[in-house]
N, C-alpha and C positions, 0 to 999 in steps of 0.2 A: 416272687420278686427276684430278678437276676442281680448278681453281684459282679462288677467288673474289677478284677484284681489288678488291672493296669491303671485304674483310676483311684489314686489315693492321695493323701495330703502332700502337697508340694511336688508331686511327680512331674508337673509340667513347667517347673521354674528354670530348669537348666537347659543349656544348649547341647551339652554332651552327657551330663549326668542326669539321673542315676544310670550306672552301667548295668545294674541288675535289678530285678524286681524286689522292692523293699516293702511290699504290702504287709507282710507278717511281722515286720520289725516294729518295736515300740517307738513312740516319738522321742522319748528320752535317749534311747540307745542311738537312734539315727542322728540326733542333735550332737551327741558326744562324738560319733564317728566323723561327722562333717566338721566340727570345730577342730578336732585333731588333724584331719586332712587339710584344713585351711592353714593351720599353723605350720604343718610339715611342708606345705606348698610354699609358704613364705620363705622357709629355709632354702628350698630348691631354687626359687626365683632369685634369691640373694646370691646363691653360688653361681648360677648362670650369668647373673648381672656382673659378677666379678670377672668372668671370662670376657663378657661383652666390653667391659671397661678396659681390659687389657688390650683388646683390639683397637679401641678408640685411642688409648695412650700410644700405641704403636703408630697409628695413622697420624696423630697430631704431633708426635715427636720427631717426625721426619725432618731431616736437615738438608740444606744445600750449601755449596761453597760459592762465595762471592769474592771478587778481587777488590782489594782496597789499596789506594796509593800508599807506598811505603818507601821513602827516599833511602832508608838505611839498607834496604834489600837490593841485591844485585840486579834482580829483574825489574825493580821499580815498583813492585806491588807485593802484597801479601794476601794469601787466601784465608778467609775467615769463614767459619762454619756458623750458619744461622738457621733458626727454625723456619720451616716453610709456613706453618700455621701461626697466625697471630693468636696470642693467649686469650684475649677477650672473645674473639670469634669462635675459637675452639670451645671455650666454656659455655657459650650461648647456643652452640649448635650440637656438635657430637657429644660433648660432656653432659649437657643438659638432657639430650636424648638418652644417654646412658643411664643417668640417675632417675629419669622419669619414664623410661620405656614401659614398665608394667602398667602405669596409670594411662599412658597414651594408647597402648595396644588394647587395654581393657575397654576403653571408650570405643575404639574402632570395631573390635570384635562384637561388642554388645549391639551396636547399630546394625552391622552386617548380619549377625545372627538373628536379630529381630525383624528381618525383612526391611531394613532401612527405616525402622520406626525408632523413635527416641526411647531410651531407657533411663532409669534413675541411678543405676549403679555407677556407670562410667563418669558422667558429669559431676556427681556428688563426691566421688573419690578424688577427682581432680581438685575440687574446691576444698575438700577436707584435708588433703595432703598439703595444699598450699597454706592452710591455716596452721597445721602442725609444724611445717617447715619454718614459717616466718615467726610464729610466736613462741612455740614450745622449744624449738631448737635454739633460737636466740636467747631465751631465758636460761637454758642449760649452759650455753657457752659463757654467758655473763657470770653464772655461778662458778664455773670451772676454773677461772683464772685465779691464781693465788692472790691473797689480800695485798693491796697496795700496788699491784702490777696492772698497768693500763695498756690496752692495745687498740690502736686506731685503724680505720680503713685507710689504706694508702691511696688507692685509685678512687678517690671520692667522686670524681666526675662520672666515671663508669657506673658507680653505685647509684648516683643520682638519676642517670638515664634509665637504668633497669628498675629502680624503685618507682619512678614515674610511670613506666610502662606496666609494671606489675599491678599498680593500682588502676591505671587506665584500662587494662585488660578486663577487669571485673566491672568497672563502670560501663564499659562498652557492652559487656555481656548483659548487664541489667537493662541497658537501653534497648538492645535488640530483642530481649525476651519480654519486656514489660511496657515499652513505650512505642517504638516505631511500628512493629507488627506483633502485637501481644499474642503469645502462645504459638507463633509461627516464625520460621527462619527462611527468609527469601534467599535466593541464590547469591545475589550481590552482597548480602550481609555476611554469609559464610565465607565468600571469597575475600572480602575486606578483612575479616577476622584472620584468615590464613595469611594474607599479605602483610599484616602488621608484624608478623614474625621477622621477615627479612628487613623491614624498616627498623625494627628495634636493634637488630644485629648491626646494621649500617651505622646508626646513630651512636651505638655503644663503641663501635670501632673508631669513629671520628673523635669521640671523647677520649678514648684510650690513646690515640695518636696525638691528641691535643692540637688538632689542626686549627681550632678556633681560639687558641690562647697561647701563652708563652710556655714553652716546655720547662718543667721543673728541673732543678739541678739535683742530681743524685749525690747526696752527701754521705753515702755509705763508705765506711772506712775500708781500705784495701789492705790493711795489716792483719796479721794474725790477732784474733781477739778472743779473750775469755770473758764471757758474760755470766756473772754469778747471780744475777737478780732473780732468776727463776730456778736456782739450785742446779744448774747444769752448765757445762762448758759449751760455748758457742764459738766456733772457729770460722774464719773467713779467709778467702784466698788473697795472698799478697801478690806483689809485683812479679815474683818468681814463680807464681802458680804452684805454691806448695801443696795446695789442696785441689783435688780434682774429683768430680762427682763419681767417676767410674773406677779410678785407680788410686792407690795409696802412693804418696811420695815419701822417699826415704828421709827427707829432712824432718818431716813430722814425726816419724817413728823414732829417729835419733833423739829428738827433743823430749818425747815421752819417756824413752829409756833413760835419758839423763836425769829427768826429774824423779823417776822411780828407781834409781840405781840402788837404793837401800831396800827395795822390796824384792822378795823372792817370788818370781813369776815365770811360768813356762812360756815359750814362744807362742804357743797356741792361745794362752790367756792374753798376752800382749797384742796378738793379732786381732782377737775378738774385741778388745778395748779400742784399738785403733779403728777397726771397721765401724764400731758403734759411734765413735766421735765423727768419723767421716760422714756416715749416713745421717747423723743427728743434725749436721750443719747444712744439709741440702734443703732447699726450699721446694716443697712438693705442691702439686696441684690437687684440686678436689678429687679427681679421679683416683689418685694414689691413695688418699686418705680413705676413700670409700672402699677400695679393694682391701686395704689393710684392716678396716673395721670388719668387713665380711669374713676375712680369714681368721681374725681373732675370735669371732663368734662361732665359727665352724670348725675350729681346731686345725686349720690349714697352715700352710707355710707363711710365716710372718715376713713382712717387708722391712722389719727392723731387726738389728742384730740382737739375738737373745742374750741376756746378761746372766752369767753364773754368779754365785755368791762371791767367789774370789775376784771376778772382774768388777763387780760392784764395789768391793773394797778398794781396788786400785783406782777406780774412778773417784771415789770419795777422797782418797789420798791426794789426787790431783787438785780437787776443789779446795781442800783444806790448805795445801801448800800455797796455792795462789792467794787465798785470803790472808795468809800469814806473811805475805810479802815476798813470794818467790821472785828470784831475779830473772826468771824466764820472761821473754818478751811476748807473752800471750795476751797482753791487755792493750787495747787501743782506747785512749782516753779522750782528751779535749779535741773538738772538731776544729783543728787549726788554730787553737787559742781563743776560739769564740765563746767557749763555756768555762765556767769555774770548775776546778777539780778540788773536791773535798775528801780528805782522808785523815786517818790517825797518823800522828808523828812517828810512832813506833809500833811494831807488830806485837810487842809484849811488854808488860810492866809488872814489876814485883813490889810488894809492899808488906811490911810486917803487920801482924794482926793488932799489935799494941799501938800502931800509928793512928788508928781511928779513921783514916780515909785514904783513898787512892786517887792520885791526880793523874789524869790522862789529858793529852793535848791533841786538839784537832787543828789541822793545817788547811789553808786554802791557797792554791796557786792557779795559774792560768789567768782567766779574765777576773780582775779584781774590781771592776767598775760598778758592778750591780749589787743590789741588796739580795741576799740569798737566804732562804729558810731551809734548814735541814733538821733531821730528828736523830737523836742518840738514845738508844735503849740498851739495857743490860739483858743478858741471856744466861741462864744457869749452865754451869758445867758440873764439876764435882762440888763446887760451892753452891749453896742453896739460898735463894732469895728469902729474906726474913730471918734466916738462921745465921748466915755468915756475912751478909751484906744487905744494904737497903736498896731496893729496886730503884733504878733511875730511868725515867721515860719522859724526855722533855724535847720540845721544839726550840731550836737555837737559831739566832740570826747573826749572819755575817753582814755587817754594814759595809758600804763601799770602802775599798782599800784596806779593810781589816783582814789580817792573814792568820791569826791564831786565836784559839779559844781554849781555856783551861776548864776542865770539868772535874769536880770533886765528888767521889762516890764514897758514901759512908760504909766503913768496915765495922762489923760487930765483934768486939773482944769478949769472948765468953769464958776466958780463964780455964779452958779445957784443952789439954794437949791434943792436937790433931795433926795428921800429915798435911803437907802442902795441898792447898785446894785452888781451883781455878774457876773463873767465870769469864764472860766475854762482853765486850761492848760492840755495838753495831751501828753503823751510820746508814740512814736512808734519806733520799731526797724527797721533799714534799712533791706530790704529783704535779701541782701547778708550776713547780720550779724546774721540771725536768728538761725544759727547752733551753735553760740558761746554765744548768749545773749538772755535773755527773759525779759519781762516787769514784775515787781513785782505787789503786790496787789494794790499799790497806783499808778495806771497808769494815774489817773486823779486827779488834785488838784483844789480846789475852791478858787478863789481870790475874796474877798469882798471889794468893794470900800465904805468906810464909809463916811457919811456926816460929815463935818469938825467940826461944831460948836454945834450940838445938842447933849445933854446928852443921848438921846435915849428913846425908848419905850420898856417896859418890859411886856412880856406875856409868857404863856406856849406854848410849841411847838404843842401840840395836846389837844383836848377837853377831852380825856380819855386815860388812861394807864392801861395795864394789867400786873400783876406780879403773879408768882406762890407763894404759901404759903411758899415754902422752899427757896425762893430767898435770905433770910437773910436781906439785906438792899435794899430798893427800891430807885432808883435814878431817880428823876423827873426833867427833864431839864427846866430851865427858860432861855429864850433868850432875848438879847438886840438888837433891830433893829432900823433903821433910826437914827443912830448916836451912838458914843461911847466916847464922850468927857467928861473927868473928872471922879471923883470917886462918885459913887452913891450907895444907899442901897435900899432894898425893904423888907418889913415884910410879913410873910406868916403865915397862921393859918389853922388848920384842922377842919373839922366838921363831926361828926359821922353821918353815915347813917345806913346801916346794920352792918358795922364793928364798933367795940367799942374800943376807945382809952384805953390803959392799958391792954386790953385783946388780941386784934388782932393786934395792932400796937402801937409803942411808938413814942415820939417826936411830940407834937401837935402844936408847934409854933416855930418860929425862924426868923433870919434875914440873908439875902444874901447880900454880899458886892461885887460890881463890881469895880475893879480898872480901871484907864484910859485905854481905848482900849480893855478891856475884853468884850466878847460878849456872853458868855454862862456860867451858873453855875447850880449846881444840888442841889435840896432839898433832903436831905437824911432822910429817914424814916425807922426805924427798923420794920420788919414784923415778928410777932411771929408765929411760927409753933407749933400748939398744937397737932399735929399727930392724929387728930380726923377727921372723915368724916363730912364735912359741905358743905352747898351750897356756891355759890359765895357770897363774902361780899365786900362792897365798902364804901368809905368815900370820902369827898371833901377836896381839898386844895384850899385856896383862897389867892390871892395877895391883901394885904389890904392897903399898904402905901408905896410910893416911895419918896426918898429924892434926893437932888442934882439937882433938875430941871427935873428929869426923869418923864415920864408919864406911866400909866398903859394902856396896849393895850386891844383889844377886848377879847382875851382869858385870862382873869384874874381868871378864875375858871376852875378847872379840876377835873375829877372823877377818883379815883384809885380803880381798882377792884382786889381783892385778889382771885385767883383761887385755889381751893382745889386741891391737887395733885391727889387724887382719881378721882375727876371730870375731871381733865386734862387728866388722863389716859383714862377715858371713851371717852373724845373728840377725843383723838388720835386713839383709837380703831374704833370709828365711821368713822373718816376720812380714816383710813386704809381700812375699808370695802368698803367705797364708791370709793376709788381709785382703788381697785382691780376690782370693778364692771366696772369702766370706762375702765380699761385695758382689761378686758374680752370682752368688746364691740368692741375693736379694732382688735380682732383676725380675721385672714383671713377666716378661715373656720367656717361655721355655722353648728350646730349640726343636724338640721332637715330640711326637706322640708318646714315645716310650717314657720320656721324662715326666710328661703329664700323668701317665698312669702310675708311675712310681710315687709321685707326690700324692696322688689321690688315694692310694692304698696305704699310706703311712701317716700316722698321727704327727702333726706339726711338721709335715713334709719330710719326716725321717729324722729330725733333730730331737731325739728322745731325751737328751741330757737336760734340756730346758722345757720339756713338755710338762704342763700342769695337769691336775686331775680334771679341770674344766675342759682342757684340750682333748683328753681321752674320751670324756662323756660326749662332747659335741661331735668328735670324729666318728664315734659309734653311731650317733643319731643321723649324721649326714653322709655316711659312707656310700649309701646307694646313689644319692644325687651326684656325689663326686665321681663315682665310677661311670655313671651315664654321661656326664658332661666332659669327662676326659676324652670322649670320642670327638669333641669339637676340634677342628683343625687348629694347630698352634698359631699364635698371632704373628709368628715370624714368616708365615707363608703368604706370598702376594701382598706384602706390605700391610698385613692385618685385615684386608678387605674380605678375604675368604672367611676368616674367623668371625668378622663383624656380621656377615650375612647369615651364617649358620646359627650363631648365637641369637640373633634377632628372631629367627624362625622359632627356635626353641623357647625363647621368652614368650612369643606369641601363643604357642601351644599351651605352655604352663599357665599363662594368664587366662586363657579360656577356661581351664579347670578352676582357677581361683575365682573367676566370676560366677561359675556354677556353684561352687562350694559355699561362697558367701551368700548368694541369693537363696539357696535351699536352707542353709543354716538360719538365716534371718526369718525365713518363712516358718520354719519349725518352731522357733521360740517366740514368734510373734513380733519380730522387729521389722520395721519398714526398710526397704532397700536403701533409702537415703541415710537412715541412721547407721545401718551396717557399714555403708560406704565411708562416712566421716569418722567412724570409730575404728572398727576392726580392720578394714581394708586399708584405710589411710595410714594407720599406725604400722600395720604389717609391712607395707611397702616403703615406709619412711624411716624405720628404725636404723637401717644401715647408715642413712644420712645423718641421723642423730649422733651415732658413735663416731662417724667420720668427722663431723663438725667439731665435736668436743675435743677430739685428738688434735685437730688442726688448730683450735683455739689455744691449746696448751703448748704446741710445738712451734707454731709459726710466729714470726716477729710481728706481723700485721694481722688484722682481722678479716682481710679480704676473702681468704680461702674458707674461713669458718662461716661467716654470715654474708659476705659480699656477693656470693653466687646464688644465695637463696632467692633473692628478688628476681634475678634473671630467669632462674628455673621456674618460678611461679608464672611469669609471663609466657614462657615457652609452653607450659602445660595448657594454657588456654588457647594460644594461637595455633599450636600443633594438635594438642589432645582433643580440642573441640573443633577448631577450624577445619582440620582435615576430614574427620568423619562427617561433620555437618555439611561440608562441601560435597562429599560423595553422596550423602542422602539427598541434599537439595538438588543435585543433578539428576538423581534417579527419579525423584518426584516431579521435577520439572518436565522430564521426558514423558511422564504420565499425565501432564497437563494440570497438576495440582501443586500445592505448597507443602513443604516439609513441616510437620507439626511437632512443636516442642512445648508441651504445657509448662508454663512458668512455675506455678504452684509453689512447692517447698524449695525447688531449685532457685527460683527468683528470690525468695526470702533469704536463702542461704548465701546467695551472691551479695545481696545488699548488706547483710550483717557482716559478712567477711570483709567487704569493702570498708565499712566503718571501723572494724577492728584492726584492719591492716593500716589504715590512716593513723589510728591511735598508736599503733606499734612503731611505725616509721617516724612519727613525730617525736616519740619518746627516745628513739635511737638518736635522732638529730639533737634533741635536748641534751642527752648524755655527752655527745661530742662537744658541745659548746659550753657546758657548765663544769667548773673546776670541782664542784662538790662530788661529781661522779668520776673525777679523774680526767675530764676532758677527752674521753675516749668511749668508743662503742662497747668495749668489753672490759671487764675487771673494774679496777678502781678501789677506793677505800671500802672496808668490810661492810659497814651498815648500808651505805647507798647501793652497794653491789647487791646485797640481799634484797633490798627493797625493789630494785630494778628487775632482778630475775623473777621474783615473786609476781610482780606486775605483769610481765610478759606471759607467764604460765596461767595466771588468773584470767587474762583476756582470752586465751585459747579455751579454757574451761567454760567461760561465759558464752563463747561462740557455739560450742558443742551443745550446751544446755539450751540456748535460745532456739537453735535449729531443731533440736529434738522436740521441744515443746510445741513448736509450730507444726511439725509433721503430724503430731498426735492431736492437733487442733486445740491445745490448751491456751495458745495465744494466736491471735489472727494474723494473717499475712498482710502484705502491702496491697 
């Protein structure tokens, strides 16, 4: 009996693989090699998809200049730069192709490789990816939003069109597979499937432009704004265009320097912070988030400014100062007086422990005509709930025309001497009230519990202070801590260093008086501006004697530095240049092949200071792929089209290997191709989308980028991923005088189950948008409803995978 060493288990499953004879290899070893190869190939296809998306971003971001009438201009018109591509059209065409290219190419390659016969891997991967994208990604995005924050889809008409088409795509698929011509696809059916793609794009474009309805009024504020609701600063461009997506403006840098004048920071740290704020406030498309997700997973160059520990501290200082009532105009509040503004009356309140309660006042101004619900809750600082005070968490109502509310918080007097302790009160607006009310600048107030009997300790707030020469009067704060009992005084005196009294500043000594309960006073020193260029000058201030039983603390000496305005301008210019360099490093496109190779060969693109252990590990694992794909032409050549074509070819080659790896692996462990497709392959090709959507859900103001594009992408997968290869196969078989055969079987069952699950998912999304219990938004909302919603979406996906798998193995019958 002869033995054919070329005929062994699963040797005929691949189009390209196996590359060598595996006759002597054990089944377990072969399965291990193929699953490792499959996972490694997913890394590779993600990295080349990053480059492919760069090309698409370059193509779709092209702009053209148009002339607009402008009576104020001498020529009578102004040139305005606008994007050539409509956002909705680019999302549904090139962007959808970029995120779905592996699935679409897998379907095409499988049919061509099988001699234009239908296979199970390609179609099942498309349906499986659609299920993961719609249900699992939506669930994760709902979970990811902070408690109490709700995000809605802005372009709801576009979402409605793409949702209808995404469901109709699979209804149509079920009809042609199981009803019109069961188990066969006629040429006209495949052509109609393909033509539904441009029809969907056209209708979505009409919805986006709102040709059939009244255009909405954009009520976005054009002032600089700081939004603290998600724990980050959100800036917007004002009328003077202080913020620009590509370049830093000196006005922004001066404002940040002014607010951080008491902080010691290098120009490099300030530039990093400014670049972070500038980048953070850009609205990005799905392509940008997908590229950034891939780079985060592969240890590549990030598209966000990496934050060092010091830069994070500076950012936290900005956030805290805004919440404590900074005078900087970073906050845009009421929409032209149409909303009520609710805030604390004061940023800080002090109370003696023996008083038994702290009274804080909440004010309302702006629109007073409506009934408004808001919530006040306490947050621990150094004072601990239950030990130093009684927690307060209540919903309070402002009736029409009511402007003040007083809240009493119980203080616990434990008869034990303690230093001064603090806790905080915070205002939030009930989700259903956010359309009629906003929180003002003083969303947080500080409550200080003072030691009852001690007159206190006096010291400076910081060891050094920085003032511009043109400031006029320098206000240097002296604080009273660990008690505020009785009236006390403290003497102060200056000491010349490089600054000279009488020439550079006046007022060399004096006395500060603190009345009973007062905790802060300012030493006022006049700064003389001689309008001449000088180097930085400084002098000392010393606290020398306290009366009334008060003591001097550790910081009884501080140094005041007078910064020359010319020097300050130079500092601003330097920080501006460094900020622009940081912003340039975040650009998607690299100018040359050399830059691509440098980034490919260095972890985190060469930024070792902020590289993490995970970056090093993933860079090591993906180094080979990065080096290979650095050969792809840069996206700056030929408007991105050269890069687009080469990257598409490489994705096609890698997808062919993925198809073989998945098919052989499934065969070795006894998994049907359909099950491998809806699990391993679908998850492997969709994981970058998961991370991209989660990041977009956290960073974007609206939910469109996170989940709004999922439905459109699902429709594109069917219309292009099945319409194109099925049309090719139908033409081939029509030329042979027969019909293209596509057995419905498990594919038909999978399509029907997915259609039902997608309807349940979309209806629940609509329900979330219209019910206040969910925050009246697609993402986020109150904690418990949010958890219930996210769990529901993920359970629906698990149910889909389970039902399809049971059908494949004939545990449950088909339709």
